[in-house]
Phi, psi and omega in degrees: 000135179288141180276139176279144178284133175280177181302321181292316180297319180295319178297320179296317180297317178297319181296316180296312181296316178295324179294321178297317179296320181291330184280347184233052180293331183296325180296321182288333186261346184291146181292151180294148178292147179298148183285332180218178176276004179270122182232168181289322183223093181292346178277347177280150177303136181261147188286333186288118184291335182253024180291152178295162181305138183267158168059056178306320185277348184078029181295335181279345189299311183248011187301313182296319178296319179297316180299318180296319179297316181292321180295324180274357182056042182281123179290141180241127181264312185225138171238128174266114183252129180177206185251216183295332179294321175287318179298320179291339179298320179297318180292323186269341181215062185299335181294339178291331188257101182175170180054045174087011177251121186244148172257126177231048175266146175229123184303136174084354187285149173260172181296331178297319179290319179297320180299321181293330181257006185297321180296315182289315190269350178232294189302315184297337182269353174052054177286164173285325185220144169240133177255113184257120179229102191204160171127333185292326180287333173296315180296328176285349180077031186299327177246026177106173180299147180211186178234161175299320180299322180292319178297313179300316180300319181295318179292317178299318181295318175301315180296319180293321176298317179299311182298321179298337179252022173063035176253125178290155187237133169235127179251130177263141175294153172294134180290155181297150173199125176265346174197166177243130180302327182271351175221068188296344181282345183274150175234089194272354191300319181292321179292321176301317180299320179295317179296318180295324178299320176294315186298317181291321178294317180296314181300317180294320182294332182259001182061037173270161172287153179218137178240120183268074177294328184303310183296328180292328189244348186291134173262186186296339180267003182079017178242197179243142178288154182303329178295333181264333179205106185299326180260006179086358184229311188265125184299148172278173177302321178297319180293319177298325178297326177284328181287329185304305182295331177295314180294314183296323178296317179294321178295314181296318180296321180294318178295317180295318181297317180291326178292320177296319179296320180295322180293323179293329180274000000 
């Protein structure tokens, strides 16, 4: 037979239960956890302290600038899409970026990340030309192990997306590097050469512009001299000055070629 609780036992039970409720008011008042990882504004700080890293693709990096350009209906002629080498171009040669020429480089990014933000940072802005300079961070393994085929596929997909939206394409060769300061155990020069061999062949087959930065800067070890890249990877101001006319010539040639083709049709 079950024993009935006496007055003392009942009071003790009430005290314990009430004490537990009193001790955990925050649980009762805390906002409910989101039902999914889909939110209205992923660029806003999220409340969960142990949430996974946000914004893998870097969509928040240029979002405000893009919104302002679209709101002002600002025409865009050229977008430079890439990683830290492209991002550093703006710091070292700011005069290049103006009059409708935009820099959309993000330090450390791989082609997988660039592909994810390509629609927002390139297609939505409707430039006449996109200059794609990418791949070295993939070879460095910045977002994990990958294959040459995967890098090539990402660049090809960006180029195909651009062409589908009537944006001309210029592809830049991966710059030379015999080592990476953040991955000193790697020897990337041979892999860079293989990727560049694909890029030049692909660009020619598709009648895209191509800029051979590698041949301009490569030394006998397949890297860059200190005058051109103090850390062996990122161009100096002098190197960017040499890259500027190469890029502009390829952009102008691509526009002229496409205009001649349009007139013939």
